[in-house]
Rosetta silent file (secondary structure, phi, psi, omega in degrees, C-alpha in Angstrom):
SEQUENCE: MPTAIELAEQFQVSLVGDGTLSLMGLAPLERAQASQISFLSNPLYRQQASDSVAGGLIVSQADLDFLQSNPGVHSGQRVYFVAKNPYATFARIAQHFAKTSEPIYPPGVHPSAAIDSSVIIPASCHIGPFVQIGPGAKLGERVILLGNTSVASNSSIGSDTLIYPNVSLYSDTTIGERCIIHSGAVIGADGFGFAPDFSATGGEWVKIPQTGAVVIGDDVEIGASTTIDRGAMSNTIIGNGTKIDNQVQIAHNVVVGNCCVIAGCAAISGSTKIGNFCIIGGAANFAGHLTIADRTTVSGNTSIIRSITEPGQHYTGVYPSMLHSAWEKNAAILRGLDKIRQRLRLLDQSK
SCORE:     score description
SCORE:     0.000 S_00000001
   1 L     0.000  137.550  178.656  -20.344  -13.968   18.723 S_00000001
   2 L   -74.786  153.285  176.569  -22.316  -11.220   16.884 S_00000001
   3 E   -88.056  168.630 -179.727  -25.573  -12.001   15.212 S_00000001
   4 H   -60.512  -43.770 -176.602  -26.251  -11.360   11.547 S_00000001
   5 H   -65.657  -36.321  179.484  -28.565   -8.449   12.274 S_00000001
   6 H   -65.785  -39.509  178.911  -25.907   -6.786   14.543 S_00000001
   7 H   -68.740  -42.661  179.597  -23.315   -6.995   11.813 S_00000001
   8 H   -59.685  -46.176  178.101  -25.723   -5.706    9.147 S_00000001
   9 H   -62.260  -45.638 -175.593  -26.652   -2.658   11.325 S_00000001
  10 H   -61.650  -39.285 -172.721  -23.057   -1.972   12.250 S_00000001
  11 L  -106.883   11.176  167.194  -21.790   -2.000    8.671 S_00000001
  12 L    57.111   54.969  178.870  -24.926   -0.434    7.168 S_00000001
  13 L  -131.446  159.413  179.208  -25.779   -3.228    4.659 S_00000001
  14 E   -77.639  150.418  179.191  -29.106   -4.947    3.896 S_00000001
  15 E  -124.135  133.778  175.574  -29.695   -8.400    5.413 S_00000001
  16 E  -120.338  114.370 -179.917  -31.628  -11.247    3.799 S_00000001
  17 L   126.394 -165.055 -174.611  -32.275  -14.240    6.061 S_00000001
  18 L   -77.392  110.615 -176.289  -32.361  -15.059    9.803 S_00000001
  19 L   -71.331  -14.952 -178.514  -31.008  -12.058   11.662 S_00000001
  20 L   -87.297   -5.485  179.288  -30.541  -14.126   14.899 S_00000001
  21 L   -60.695  129.282  174.956  -27.882  -16.380   13.323 S_00000001
  22 E   -87.368  135.845 -173.124  -24.599  -16.123   15.229 S_00000001
  23 L  -127.163  137.242 -170.258  -21.442  -15.805   13.175 S_00000001
  24 L  -112.444    1.028 -177.228  -17.840  -16.331   14.433 S_00000001
  25 E   163.486 -172.300  177.522  -15.493  -15.235   11.615 S_00000001
  26 E  -121.050  157.842  179.485  -14.646  -15.258    8.007 S_00000001
  27 L  -160.276  160.060  178.225  -13.289  -17.844    5.572 S_00000001
  28 L   -61.965  159.159 -178.254  -12.857  -18.488    1.786 S_00000001
  29 L   -51.770  -45.564 -172.806  -15.853  -19.812   -0.106 S_00000001
  30 L   -77.640  -12.689 -178.252  -14.505  -23.350   -0.354 S_00000001
  31 L  -116.024  -11.198 -176.709  -13.582  -23.615    3.373 S_00000001
  32 L   -61.091  141.271  178.267  -16.227  -21.577    5.130 S_00000001
  33 L  -104.333  179.083 -174.498  -18.427  -23.411    7.637 S_00000001
  34 L   -62.539  -21.590 -179.079  -22.014  -22.771    8.753 S_00000001
  35 L   -99.553    9.364 -176.827  -20.895  -20.359   11.453 S_00000001
  36 E  -119.523  165.361 -177.555  -18.641  -18.293    9.177 S_00000001
  37 E  -111.235  140.820  168.586  -18.984  -15.545    6.571 S_00000001
  38 E  -130.200 -178.285 -177.256  -17.508  -15.499    3.054 S_00000001
  39 E  -140.680  160.345  179.067  -17.909  -13.007    0.209 S_00000001
  40 L  -132.684  111.203  178.917  -18.519  -12.903   -3.496 S_00000001
  41 L  -120.740   -7.772 -179.243  -17.099   -9.950   -5.530 S_00000001
  42 L  -124.702  121.579 -174.196  -16.394  -11.677   -8.863 S_00000001
  43 H   -58.984  -21.306 -178.430  -19.271  -13.195  -10.893 S_00000001
  44 H   -63.709  -16.376 -177.438  -16.888  -15.957  -12.008 S_00000001
  45 H  -106.645   19.340 -179.729  -17.247  -17.533   -8.518 S_00000001
  46 H   -58.285  -46.217 -178.248  -21.037  -17.496   -8.457 S_00000001
  47 H   -66.159  -40.679  175.917  -21.344  -21.236   -8.741 S_00000001
  48 H   -62.163  -36.901  174.193  -18.745  -21.763   -6.063 S_00000001
  49 H   -65.147  -40.016 -178.849  -20.771  -19.371   -3.806 S_00000001
  50 H   -63.535  -33.379 -178.570  -23.894  -21.314   -4.504 S_00000001
  51 H   -88.718  -10.074 -176.469  -22.238  -24.600   -3.465 S_00000001
  52 L   -65.525  149.352  175.130  -20.501  -23.071   -0.379 S_00000001
  53 L   -87.196   -3.304 -174.097  -21.431  -24.128    3.143 S_00000001
  54 L   -51.274  133.378  177.337  -20.908  -20.586    4.428 S_00000001
  55 L   -70.521  -28.938  177.869  -23.536  -19.425    6.879 S_00000001
  56 E  -135.304  144.299  179.839  -23.292  -15.875    5.605 S_00000001
  57 E  -131.237  130.236  169.357  -22.384  -14.383    2.259 S_00000001
  58 E   -88.629  119.014 -174.226  -21.482  -10.730    1.417 S_00000001
  59 E  -138.783  168.522  170.315  -22.841  -10.111   -2.025 S_00000001
  60 L   -90.297  168.481  177.040  -24.021   -7.448   -4.451 S_00000001
  61 H   -62.201  -39.614  178.664  -27.730   -7.258   -5.388 S_00000001
  62 H   -61.527  -40.809 -179.458  -26.909   -8.730   -8.801 S_00000001
  63 H   -73.004  -32.047  173.094  -25.159  -11.681   -7.277 S_00000001
  64 H   -64.976  -41.171  173.750  -27.929  -12.200   -4.794 S_00000001
  65 H   -57.190  -43.655  179.303  -30.465  -12.359   -7.608 S_00000001
  66 H   -62.729  -50.560 -174.226  -28.359  -15.052   -9.302 S_00000001
  67 H   -63.041  -37.961 -177.647  -27.947  -17.099   -6.124 S_00000001
  68 H   -73.395  -27.479 -179.502  -31.633  -16.985   -5.214 S_00000001
  69 H   -89.226  -12.517  177.463  -32.556  -18.117   -8.750 S_00000001
  70 L  -129.794   62.592 -173.531  -29.897  -20.882   -8.659 S_00000001
  71 L   -62.830  143.104  174.021  -30.033  -22.140   -5.099 S_00000001
  72 L   -94.800 -174.973 -175.890  -27.458  -24.566   -3.812 S_00000001
  73 L   -64.219  -37.535 -174.562  -27.933  -27.387   -1.237 S_00000001
  74 L   -98.016    2.994 -170.094  -27.170  -25.025    1.660 S_00000001
  75 H   -63.504  -29.383 -177.615  -28.816  -21.863    0.442 S_00000001
  76 H   -73.267  -13.323 -178.334  -31.899  -22.159    2.642 S_00000001
  77 H  -102.301   11.479 -167.969  -29.789  -22.029    5.832 S_00000001
  78 L  -113.013  152.810  169.423  -27.739  -18.964    4.799 S_00000001
  79 E  -108.104  152.781 -179.660  -27.995  -15.198    5.381 S_00000001
  80 E  -122.093  132.688  173.074  -26.897  -12.572    2.821 S_00000001
  81 E   -99.836  112.737 -171.238  -25.321   -9.233    3.515 S_00000001
  82 E   -99.169  116.874 -174.238  -26.202   -7.211    0.447 S_00000001
  83 L  -131.818  149.847  174.152  -23.659   -4.366   -0.169 S_00000001
  84 L   -66.984  -30.784  178.909  -22.820   -1.972   -2.986 S_00000001
  85 L  -131.105   85.348 -173.941  -19.162   -2.870   -2.579 S_00000001
  86 H   -59.420  -34.952 -177.957  -18.942   -6.453   -1.234 S_00000001
  87 H   -70.248  -42.906  177.147  -15.113   -6.536   -1.167 S_00000001
  88 H   -64.351  -41.872 -179.301  -14.832   -3.322    0.953 S_00000001
  89 H   -66.203  -36.780  172.973  -17.612   -4.568    3.270 S_00000001
  90 H   -57.054  -46.887 -177.580  -15.715   -7.860    3.664 S_00000001
  91 H   -62.117  -39.048 -177.333  -12.558   -5.919    4.623 S_00000001
  92 H   -69.385  -40.788  179.429  -14.477   -3.910    7.247 S_00000001
  93 H   -71.693  -30.267  175.139  -16.156   -6.955    8.795 S_00000001
  94 H   -65.642  -41.328  175.010  -12.731   -8.760    8.731 S_00000001
  95 H   -59.066  -38.942  177.724  -11.345   -5.886   10.784 S_00000001
  96 H   -60.324  -47.194 -178.624  -14.108   -6.330   13.286 S_00000001
  97 H   -76.167  -25.967 -178.978  -13.309   -9.950   13.833 S_00000001
  98 H   -72.069  -25.665 -177.210   -9.512   -9.461   13.731 S_00000001
  99 L   -62.837  -26.905 -179.215   -9.694   -7.124   16.690 S_00000001
 100 L   -72.877  -20.055  178.279  -10.549  -10.073   18.939 S_00000001
 101 L  -112.421    4.126  177.664   -7.270  -11.743   18.153 S_00000001
 102 L   -71.422  146.700  175.441   -4.925   -8.817   17.944 S_00000001
 103 L   -63.369  146.737  176.970   -2.121   -8.549   20.455 S_00000001
 104 L  -102.492  126.435  177.487   -2.753   -6.086   23.335 S_00000001
 105 L  -108.231   96.038 -174.870   -0.009   -3.579   23.988 S_00000001
 106 L   -65.693  148.474  176.679   -0.615   -2.116   27.437 S_00000001
 107 L   -60.142  143.314  178.290    0.406    1.473   28.074 S_00000001
 108 E   148.147  168.689 -175.850    3.833    1.927   29.610 S_00000001
 109 E  -120.662  121.300  174.557    7.534    2.412   28.837 S_00000001
 110 L   -64.541  141.553 -172.721    9.851   -0.572   28.900 S_00000001
 111 L   -66.004  -17.338  177.222   12.799   -0.018   31.235 S_00000001
 112 L   -84.033   -7.397  178.128   15.343   -0.683   28.429 S_00000001
 113 L   -67.525  143.654 -179.733   14.033    2.127   26.270 S_00000001
 114 E  -110.493  102.255 -173.586   16.402    5.102   25.775 S_00000001
 115 E  -118.655  129.399  177.350   14.300    8.265   25.740 S_00000001
 116 L   -62.623  143.655 -176.340   15.747   11.807   25.740 S_00000001
 117 L   -66.139  -12.100  176.226   14.767   13.793   28.783 S_00000001
 118 L   -81.289   -8.009 -174.325   13.165   16.460   26.624 S_00000001
 119 L   -89.172  131.925  173.546   10.539   14.004   25.285 S_00000001
 120 L  -102.563  123.734 -178.250    7.156   13.831   26.940 S_00000001
 121 L  -102.809  110.608  176.333    5.505   10.362   26.608 S_00000001
 122 L   -53.266  146.206 -177.761    1.718   10.401   26.987 S_00000001
 123 L   -65.144  -16.718  179.277    0.523    7.836   29.523 S_00000001
 124 L   -81.837   -8.519 -172.896   -1.526    6.072   26.857 S_00000001
 125 L   -83.971  157.315  171.370    1.473    5.146   24.746 S_00000001
 126 E  -115.157  124.131  179.200    3.302    1.813   24.595 S_00000001
 127 E  -122.393  116.489 -175.947    7.076    1.996   24.253 S_00000001
 128 L   -81.602 -177.042 -178.183    8.730   -1.371   23.754 S_00000001
 129 L   -64.056  139.260  175.676   12.145   -2.791   24.623 S_00000001
 130 L    59.891   20.416  170.970   15.269   -0.993   23.307 S_00000001
 131 L   -70.554  142.102  176.126   13.311    1.797   21.617 S_00000001
 132 E  -119.863  131.079  177.388   15.342    4.955   21.160 S_00000001
 133 E  -129.166  122.482 -171.923   13.680    8.393   21.041 S_00000001
 134 L   -89.062  173.098 -173.273   15.816   11.387   20.341 S_00000001
 135 L   -62.239  142.315  178.148   15.606   15.032   21.662 S_00000001
 136 L    78.807    0.046 -179.280   12.592   17.103   20.576 S_00000001
 137 L   -72.914  151.033 -178.522   10.497   14.195   19.380 S_00000001
 138 E  -128.718  132.918  178.927    6.755   14.346   19.907 S_00000001
 139 E  -118.838  135.792  171.773    4.261   11.478   20.371 S_00000001
 140 L   -81.904 -171.028 -178.009    0.496   11.688   20.217 S_00000001
 141 L   -76.403  145.605  171.916   -1.905    9.625   22.319 S_00000001
 142 L    62.016   24.404  173.508   -1.948    5.796   22.149 S_00000001
 143 L   -66.523  140.165  175.343    1.158    5.612   19.948 S_00000001
 144 E  -121.566  117.940  173.780    2.719    2.068   19.960 S_00000001
 145 E  -114.042  111.316 -177.683    6.460    1.769   19.279 S_00000001
 146 L   -86.639  172.474 -166.197    7.583   -1.849   19.317 S_00000001
 147 L   -47.027  144.870  173.699   11.070   -3.183   20.101 S_00000001
 148 L    62.039   14.710  178.387   14.219   -1.687   18.634 S_00000001
 149 L   -79.082  143.825  178.342   12.504    1.130   16.807 S_00000001
 150 E  -119.337  125.010  176.567   14.444    4.338   16.552 S_00000001
 151 E  -114.092  107.563 -173.829   12.809    7.809   16.481 S_00000001
 152 L   -80.775  177.505 -170.109   15.440   10.453   15.780 S_00000001
 153 L   -59.249  143.105  174.025   15.425   14.093   16.923 S_00000001
 154 L    61.700   24.205  175.436   12.540   16.430   16.199 S_00000001
 155 L   -92.331  162.203 -177.051   10.380   13.772   14.692 S_00000001
 156 E  -138.020  137.617 -179.465    6.614   13.663   15.325 S_00000001
 157 E  -130.841  125.913 -173.641    4.187   10.737   15.429 S_00000001
 158 L   -74.285  165.835 -176.750    0.436   11.245   15.419 S_00000001
 159 L   -58.280  147.829  171.285   -2.126    9.596   17.746 S_00000001
 160 L    63.042   19.058  175.339   -3.059    5.923   17.321 S_00000001
 161 L   -88.505  144.319 -178.230   -0.132    5.120   15.104 S_00000001
 162 E  -117.091  122.614  177.902    1.432    1.651   15.316 S_00000001
 163 E  -122.191  122.075 -178.610    5.112    1.136   14.430 S_00000001
 164 L   -77.781  172.068 -172.716    6.403   -2.455   14.375 S_00000001
 165 L   -59.564  155.269  171.680    9.945   -3.529   15.487 S_00000001
 166 L    61.824   31.379  173.462   13.103   -2.333   13.847 S_00000001
 167 L   -95.739  141.575 -179.104   11.753    0.693   12.080 S_00000001
 168 E  -116.843  118.545  170.725   14.112    3.689   11.755 S_00000001
 169 E  -108.075  117.309  176.826   12.701    7.237   11.599 S_00000001
 170 L   -74.822  176.976 -172.167   15.410    9.756   10.844 S_00000001
 171 L   -59.751  149.817  173.917   15.439   13.287   12.206 S_00000001
 172 L    63.466   18.015  178.098   12.531   15.730   11.365 S_00000001
 173 L   -82.158  139.649 -179.147   10.217   12.977   10.087 S_00000001
 174 E  -120.391  124.326  177.016    6.524   13.668   10.549 S_00000001
 175 E  -115.300  130.869 -175.906    4.072   10.736   10.780 S_00000001
 176 L   -75.377 -167.243  178.291    0.321   11.372   10.773 S_00000001
 177 L   -84.088  153.068  175.234   -2.452    9.767   12.859 S_00000001
 178 L    54.862   32.781  178.732   -3.611    6.133   12.634 S_00000001
 179 L   -90.821  158.777  174.787   -0.679    5.063   10.515 S_00000001
 180 E  -125.575  127.325  178.958    0.854    1.588   10.415 S_00000001
 181 E  -124.032  122.054 -174.500    4.587    1.174    9.680 S_00000001
 182 L   -88.817  165.375 -172.638    5.877   -2.368    9.295 S_00000001
 183 L   -57.433  137.650  173.296    9.237   -3.839   10.373 S_00000001
 184 L    88.659   -7.529  176.696   12.449   -2.736    8.689 S_00000001
 185 L   -63.034  144.170  178.889   11.038    0.409    7.137 S_00000001
 186 E  -124.569  117.458 -176.966   13.426    3.326    6.892 S_00000001
 187 E  -117.368  117.068  175.367   11.835    6.787    6.756 S_00000001
 188 E   101.574   10.322  176.583   14.007    9.901    6.180 S_00000001
 189 E   -68.545  165.699 -179.703   17.316    8.428    5.072 S_00000001
 190 L   -58.172  137.988  166.801   19.370   10.637    2.715 S_00000001
 191 L   -68.117  161.147 -176.323   18.188   10.960   -0.859 S_00000001
 192 L   -87.627   86.253 -174.858   20.590    9.778   -3.569 S_00000001
 193 L  -133.493  118.069 -176.300   22.071   13.108   -4.602 S_00000001
 194 E  -146.627  137.450  179.604   25.620   13.652   -5.880 S_00000001
 195 E   -97.971  126.082  178.018   27.175   16.239   -8.256 S_00000001
 196 E   -75.239  138.047  175.622   29.797   14.961  -10.679 S_00000001
 197 E  -140.418   87.576 -176.093   33.100   16.862  -10.662 S_00000001
 198 E  -127.845  153.147  172.865   35.564   15.020  -12.918 S_00000001
 199 E  -136.759 -173.314  179.042   38.424   15.986  -15.199 S_00000001
 200 L   -65.842  -21.002 -175.586   41.010   14.090  -17.249 S_00000001
 201 L  -101.253   -3.071  179.380   43.109   13.609  -14.153 S_00000001
 202 E   138.190 -159.590 -178.220   40.362   12.370  -11.836 S_00000001
 203 E   150.602 -161.059 -174.111   37.619   13.783   -9.600 S_00000001
 204 E  -159.382  163.418  166.386   34.760   12.840   -7.353 S_00000001
 205 E   -89.687  115.114 -177.800   31.051   12.604   -6.756 S_00000001
 206 E   -89.419  117.838 -177.773   30.235   15.596   -4.500 S_00000001
 207 E   -64.872  128.776  171.538   27.449   14.730   -1.950 S_00000001
 208 L   -90.613  121.938 -176.682   24.498   17.138   -2.013 S_00000001
 209 L   -59.209  138.029  176.677   23.278   17.688    1.521 S_00000001
 210 L  -102.750   94.489 -170.370   19.754   16.390    2.023 S_00000001
 211 L  -101.257    0.697  172.837   18.228   19.039    4.160 S_00000001
 212 L   -81.982 -165.018 -177.120   14.494   18.383    3.581 S_00000001
 213 L  -141.411 -172.142  173.715   12.353   16.023    5.527 S_00000001
 214 E  -117.747  129.955  178.651    9.602   13.385    5.170 S_00000001
 215 E  -123.736  115.807  179.429    5.965   14.287    5.850 S_00000001
 216 E  -113.534  125.447 -175.933    3.480   11.351    5.984 S_00000001
 217 L   -72.653 -167.690 -179.210   -0.182   12.050    6.254 S_00000001
 218 L   -76.823  151.655  170.966   -2.993   10.340    8.223 S_00000001
 219 L    59.651   34.179  173.935   -4.139    6.705    7.715 S_00000001
 220 L   -97.741  138.098  177.834   -1.042    5.669    5.757 S_00000001
 221 E  -113.671  132.406  177.563    0.270    2.114    5.848 S_00000001
 222 E  -124.663  123.803 -174.548    3.954    1.427    4.919 S_00000001
 223 L   -72.524  167.527 -179.221    5.146   -2.076    4.246 S_00000001
 224 L   -57.653  137.205  175.523    8.147   -3.987    5.594 S_00000001
 225 L    62.077   17.506  175.841   11.566   -2.856    4.374 S_00000001
 226 L   -81.986  149.446 -178.179   10.176    0.044    2.374 S_00000001
 227 E  -124.716  129.960  172.411   12.383    3.163    2.137 S_00000001
 228 E  -123.447  113.202 -172.806   11.260    6.743    1.859 S_00000001
 229 E   -83.602  149.906  177.411   14.031    9.217    1.429 S_00000001
 230 L   -76.204  158.159 -177.092   14.079   12.700    2.833 S_00000001
 231 L   -72.616  155.114  177.786   14.059   15.691    0.416 S_00000001
 232 L   -72.607  -44.329  172.603   17.178   17.400   -0.793 S_00000001
 233 L  -129.871  -41.525  170.910   15.755   20.925   -0.002 S_00000001
 234 L   -94.568  177.417 -170.369   12.001   20.521   -0.075 S_00000001
 235 L   -92.734  151.169  165.023   10.116   17.663    1.651 S_00000001
 236 E   -82.530  130.662 -172.949    9.148   14.195    0.471 S_00000001
 237 E  -128.021  132.688  170.591    5.372   13.980    1.014 S_00000001
 238 E  -116.442  123.539 -173.210    2.964   10.964    1.286 S_00000001
 239 L   -77.949  170.134 -177.370   -0.670   11.927    1.187 S_00000001
 240 L   -60.925  143.306  173.088   -3.491   10.812    3.458 S_00000001
 241 L    74.358    1.743 -178.362   -4.839    7.322    3.062 S_00000001
 242 L   -78.883  144.768 -178.274   -2.084    6.065    0.818 S_00000001
 243 E  -118.466  124.413 -175.284   -1.076    2.379    1.192 S_00000001
 244 E  -124.388  131.000 -175.807    2.479    1.283    0.332 S_00000001
 245 L   -76.585 -175.757  176.516    3.563   -2.346    0.060 S_00000001
 246 L   -68.472  148.677  170.336    6.810   -4.044    1.034 S_00000001
 247 L    55.979   40.560  172.414   10.234   -3.140   -0.389 S_00000001
 248 L   -94.666  143.424  178.037    9.110   -0.005   -2.190 S_00000001
 249 E  -115.905  120.679  178.081   11.645    2.758   -2.861 S_00000001
 250 E  -121.129  118.736 -173.339   10.431    6.385   -2.837 S_00000001
 251 L   -88.020 -179.854 -173.326   13.207    8.817   -3.555 S_00000001
 252 L   -66.447  141.995  176.849   13.856   12.398   -2.421 S_00000001
 253 L    71.155    7.253  174.660   11.344   15.159   -3.105 S_00000001
 254 L   -68.897  139.779  171.764    8.712   12.759   -4.378 S_00000001
 255 E  -115.524  120.883  174.520    5.116   13.737   -3.704 S_00000001
 256 E  -107.637  129.212 -177.903    2.525   10.946   -3.547 S_00000001
 257 L   -72.520 -168.052 -176.140   -1.144   12.067   -3.440 S_00000001
 258 L   -81.769  144.329  171.113   -4.011   10.924   -1.318 S_00000001
 259 L    57.395   34.206  172.862   -5.411    7.339   -1.344 S_00000001
 260 L   -84.812  158.403  168.055   -2.841    5.894   -3.688 S_00000001
 261 E  -127.665  130.461 -173.833   -1.821    2.234   -3.551 S_00000001
 262 E  -123.609  113.886 -174.672    1.754    1.194   -4.387 S_00000001
 263 L   -83.648  171.016 -168.181    2.564   -2.531   -4.717 S_00000001
 264 L   -60.208  141.711  172.701    5.780   -4.253   -3.676 S_00000001
 265 L    72.475   11.103  174.346    9.195   -3.484   -5.265 S_00000001
 266 L   -71.420  157.684  178.698    7.893   -0.414   -7.115 S_00000001
 267 E  -141.014  134.439 -175.962   10.465    2.477   -7.357 S_00000001
 268 E  -124.125  115.276 -178.165    9.754    6.180   -7.778 S_00000001
 269 L   -73.547  168.034 -170.195   12.647    8.428   -8.754 S_00000001
 270 L   -59.584  145.600  175.269   13.366   11.780   -7.286 S_00000001
 271 L    62.340   19.969  176.735   11.031   14.837   -7.630 S_00000001
 272 L   -88.759  141.942  178.532    8.261   12.885   -9.377 S_00000001
 273 E  -112.696  117.890  179.570    4.755   13.873   -8.397 S_00000001
 274 E   -99.136  128.984 -178.176    2.071   11.169   -8.230 S_00000001
 275 L   -69.716 -171.388  177.860   -1.547   12.321   -8.276 S_00000001
 276 L   -82.401  146.901  173.750   -4.455   11.291   -6.062 S_00000001
 277 L    61.811   34.460  177.930   -6.108    7.808   -6.244 S_00000001
 278 L   -87.303  153.046  179.826   -3.308    6.288   -8.388 S_00000001
 279 E  -123.761  118.139 -177.969   -2.826    2.520   -8.509 S_00000001
 280 E  -115.004  116.489 -176.791    0.837    1.389   -9.003 S_00000001
 281 L   -73.354  163.833 -179.657    1.583   -2.295   -9.742 S_00000001
 282 L   -57.136  136.425  178.065    4.416   -4.320   -8.309 S_00000001
 283 L    62.255   11.650  170.190    7.887   -3.528   -9.685 S_00000001
 284 L   -69.856  152.499 -177.212    6.667   -0.579  -11.704 S_00000001
 285 E  -139.025  145.645 -179.171    9.268    2.185  -11.962 S_00000001
 286 E  -120.911  133.798  173.236    9.197    5.876  -12.600 S_00000001
 287 L   -68.945  168.429 -175.625   11.863    8.164  -14.007 S_00000001
 288 L   -83.692  160.279  172.119   12.541   11.403  -12.063 S_00000001
 289 L    63.665   35.225  178.272   10.906   14.804  -12.376 S_00000001
 290 L  -103.660  160.555  171.849    7.619   13.427  -13.841 S_00000001
 291 E  -123.074  125.388 -176.490    4.047   14.440  -13.116 S_00000001
 292 E  -113.930  124.309 -172.685    1.443   11.699  -12.980 S_00000001
 293 L   -66.654  161.285  173.524   -2.284   12.632  -13.290 S_00000001
 294 L   -55.760  149.308  177.140   -4.946   11.651  -10.764 S_00000001
 295 L    56.370   28.865  175.419   -6.435    8.133  -10.990 S_00000001
 296 L   -80.067  134.275  170.596   -3.670    6.777  -13.151 S_00000001
 297 E  -109.056  134.579  178.885   -3.191    2.983  -13.107 S_00000001
 298 E  -125.079  117.422 -179.081    0.228    1.576  -13.898 S_00000001
 299 L   -64.748  156.319  178.405    0.520   -2.184  -14.423 S_00000001
 300 L   -56.301  143.152  175.923    3.249   -4.173  -12.666 S_00000001
 301 L    72.797    9.487 -179.225    6.766   -4.150  -14.242 S_00000001
 302 L   -86.306  137.379  175.200    5.915   -1.091  -16.290 S_00000001
 303 E  -101.996  124.613 -179.263    8.464    1.695  -16.828 S_00000001
 304 E  -107.558  115.619 -178.542    7.081    5.273  -16.921 S_00000001
 305 L  -115.932   -3.191  178.307    9.619    7.689  -18.524 S_00000001
 306 L  -130.679  156.731  174.664    7.304   10.577  -19.488 S_00000001
 307 L   -61.925  149.169  172.861    4.723   12.606  -17.576 S_00000001
 308 E  -112.817  120.273 -173.533    1.043   11.527  -17.738 S_00000001
 309 L  -105.767  -21.982 -176.412   -1.293   14.446  -18.022 S_00000001
 310 L   -95.328  122.805 -176.532   -4.683   12.908  -18.715 S_00000001
 311 L   -68.033  153.987  173.122   -6.428   11.545  -15.620 S_00000001
 312 L    78.137   15.594 -178.024   -7.867    8.075  -15.365 S_00000001
 313 L   -95.037  156.514  178.263   -5.671    6.279  -17.897 S_00000001
 314 E  -115.396  122.675 -173.191   -4.259    2.779  -17.600 S_00000001
 315 E  -116.957  135.041  176.259   -0.663    2.232  -18.721 S_00000001
 316 L  -135.470  132.246  178.390    1.059   -1.132  -19.420 S_00000001
 317 L  -133.559   27.859 -176.345    4.551   -1.691  -20.770 S_00000001
 318 L   -93.046  124.257  178.710    5.128   -5.383  -19.953 S_00000001
 319 L   -84.932  125.537 -176.042    6.359   -7.522  -22.793 S_00000001
 320 L   -57.870  144.202  177.380    4.640  -10.961  -22.586 S_00000001
 321 L   -70.281  158.338 -179.633    6.878  -13.885  -21.587 S_00000001
 322 L  -158.306  173.834  172.890    7.746  -16.548  -24.162 S_00000001
 323 L   -58.882  141.683 -175.847   10.162  -19.399  -24.787 S_00000001
 324 H   -59.781  -33.896 -178.938   13.751  -18.083  -24.724 S_00000001
 325 H   -67.099  -38.060  178.276   14.332  -19.360  -28.255 S_00000001
 326 H   -69.958  -39.502 -177.293   11.330  -17.390  -29.560 S_00000001
 327 H   -61.486  -44.256 -179.949   12.490  -14.316  -27.589 S_00000001
 328 H   -62.205  -36.108 -179.145   15.901  -14.441  -29.269 S_00000001
 329 H   -70.952  -45.484  178.971   14.346  -14.479  -32.739 S_00000001
 330 H   -62.552  -35.512 -179.390   12.053  -11.499  -31.855 S_00000001
 331 H   -68.126  -34.111  177.341   14.959   -9.608  -30.296 S_00000001
 332 H   -66.451  -40.251  176.494   16.940  -10.022  -33.510 S_00000001
 333 H   -63.966  -45.431  178.465   14.001   -8.527  -35.460 S_00000001
 334 H   -59.451  -39.080 -175.535   13.716   -5.612  -33.049 S_00000001
 335 H   -64.387  -28.473 -179.933   17.421   -4.975  -33.274 S_00000001
 336 L   -97.079    4.258 -177.506   17.045   -4.561  -37.090 S_00000001
 337 H   -58.477  -39.711 -177.971   13.927   -2.431  -37.082 S_00000001
 338 H   -63.905  -40.935  178.551   15.805    0.801  -37.683 S_00000001
 339 H   -68.529  -35.919  178.729   17.484   -0.565  -40.834 S_00000001
 340 H   -63.573  -44.241  179.666   14.081   -1.912  -42.035 S_00000001
 341 H   -60.239  -45.152 -179.832   12.611    1.569  -41.528 S_00000001
 342 H   -63.879  -39.143  177.278   15.355    3.256  -43.474 S_00000001
 343 H   -62.799  -40.439  177.301   14.914    0.816  -46.353 S_00000001
 344 H   -64.934  -36.594  177.222   11.103    1.535  -46.369 S_00000001
 345 H   -63.060  -42.514  179.492   11.819    5.193  -46.481 S_00000001
 346 H   -65.588  -39.610  179.066   14.113    4.806  -49.468 S_00000001
 347 H   -63.544  -41.613 -178.334   11.520    2.708  -51.278 S_00000001
 348 H   -63.676  -38.629 -175.653    8.845    5.408  -50.598 S_00000001
 349 H   -69.459  -31.703 -175.394   11.209    8.131  -51.878 S_00000001
 350 H   -79.404   -8.283 -179.317   11.902    6.192  -55.064 S_00000001
 351 L   -73.288    0.000    0.000    8.227    6.043  -56.077 S_00000001
């Protein structure tokens, strides 16, 4: 078990308290024991932190000042890790402890894997059972491909990338270094492109060939059952450091900038460009061919139908829930707003 001073030095935070205290993991404030660390990032939980049994607390300087001036029963036996960003420090320390319990995937190729003879597998890679790798594919060092994953022709996977079972990478897909792709994700399927050709006597939807690719940067995480379509002619691009939740749909020719976060069930229509450092809430959706400025925040369930040009704005379009009977009354009023506006205009003209 690491000591408090070892953790403080490793993660470059200040330590207040006994540096020789050994700590074995993390837990929530209400469940943490004397050998565990918890964190405080919201002042609303200061009293809960003061009452906690946790042996270590990750706090800001302001929260430390409060806790020291309002000591709890167990405060005298506690150490404090003082950080500018307690939540991010918690995440990094959690990664440190999680490594001790992570599965180990030893290098090697499972005998059931089907690998084209043109593919060179570095000795440091782990290739699981029933993995398929097509001609011309390239793998970096220490890549992990777990069972039933399919890597189609001419795809490339950067070093230290982990791909969980049942992921499908279509042809010409490029994955950067240190990425994580969760089960069921499909990268590089055809974008939804069809040209209408109809007349009075019939017709058809004519499929537009999707000849672009998908390019995913470094340090990207893609959630379970998320789909990222290949471009129609240009590429679909996901920037470095972007994190995508489960069941997200990203359509053809979309460009997502660096260090964005996209929560579950969001949908981005074709050829939309998302800037850097954007935050997109769950089930938010974007019309096609839009441009979204850097550092834009979009609340969950919000529909964006126009481009956003001013950086750093927060958009919300969610109508608050209410009793159905009340909603019906309000909906009736909304339906008649146009007639009310026309009457007001007539009244104004008659003055």
